[in-house]
N, C-alpha and C positions, 0 to 999 in steps of 0.2 A: 504494499499500500504505499501511496505517496503520502508525505507529509505537508500538512497545510498550516500556514502562518498563524501561529498564535491559538491554535486550537485542537494540537495533537494531530491525531489520524484522521484522514478523508473518511467520510461515511458514502460508500461506493453507491449504494443504492439511493441515496439522495442525489448524487450526481446524475445517475441514470434518469431520475424523475425529471431533473432539470433539463436533461437532452430531450426527454419526451416532450415535456411542456413546451419547450422552444420550438419544436418541429410542428406541434399542434397550433401554437399562435400562428406560424408562418402558412401553415395550411388554411387555417380559419379566415386570416386576412386575403390570402391569395382567391380562395373560393369565394369571398364575400364580396370582393371588389373585381375580380376578373373573371370569373367562370359564368357563363352566359346559361340561365336557366331556360332560355327560350326554345323553341322547337324549331330544328332544322332540316329540311326536307333529305332523305335518303341517309339519314344519320341516326344512331342509336339515341334514345332519349331517356337519360338517368336524373331527373331533378331530384326525384326521391331520394336516391342513393347519396348524392352530394349532400343533401340537407340532413339525411342521417350521419353522415360523415362529420358535418359540421357541429352538429349537437354533441357529439363526442367531443371534439376539438374545442368546445367552448368551456370545457373544464380545464383547460390549461392554465389560465390565470388564478384559479384558485390552488391549483398544484404548487405555482410559484409562491403564494403566499404560506402554504402548509409547510413546504420547504424551507422558506425563509424563518418561519416560527421555530421549527424545530432545530435548525442552526443556532438561532439566538438562544435557546434553551439550552444548547448541548454544553454551554460553561457559564459561569457566572461572571456578570458584567456589573459595573458601577452604573449607576443612573444617568452619570454623564455621557456614557459612550452612545445609548440610542438616541440622546437629545442632539448630540453632534452629529449623529449620522442624520437626523431628521433636517437640521440644518442645511447639512450639504445637498439632500434632496431637494429643499425649498430653493435653493440656488439654481439646481437642473430645472426646476419647474419654470422658473422665470426665463430661462434661455429657450426652453421648449414653448412657452407661451408666445414669445416673439417670433419662433420661428414658425408658429401656427400649427404645432403638433399636439394630437390630443396628449393630457397629462393627467387624466382621472387616476390612473394606475399608481401614480408618484403620490398623489394626494392621499389615496388610501394607505400608502406606506407610511407616510409620515405619521398619520393617527395611529397605526400600528406602533411604530417605533416610540411614540410618546406614550402609549399604554403600556408597553413593555415593562418600565420598571413596577408599576402597579401589579401586572400580572406576575411577574417575577416575585414579587412580595407575597402575593397570594399562594403562589406557589410553593414558596419556602416554609411560609407560617401557619396558612390556612388552606392547604391542599383540599379539604372536603369543600369549603365553600368554592373554590375554583371548578371543582368537579359539578358543582350544583349549578353554577352559571354557565356551564359549558354544555350541558346536558340538555 
């Protein structure tokens, strides 16, 4: 296994999940913006198959959030680390805003990073309450 900076050993199944999720994001956007759902004479018509695959591909962003959360809980962090990370992402949002790129994903990440110290405290001290909230 490869050594990852500051966290010990890599978690290979999380790397694979990130790889699969990245491919699904690309497929989702390709099929949403580029594939034609219309009928073309003398060609096979598979619009429902494409929509079914898009439904599976739509799980890619939640996979990224789950992997990110699993990696954050993998080691103990101070409250400053997630706040600094949220500030860096905020700077990225400003750049993406002026470039006219969608940035909802980054706003959601900021919220999660800012909630992380609370979730970590609940996990360490009141695990039963965290399980109740997540149920």
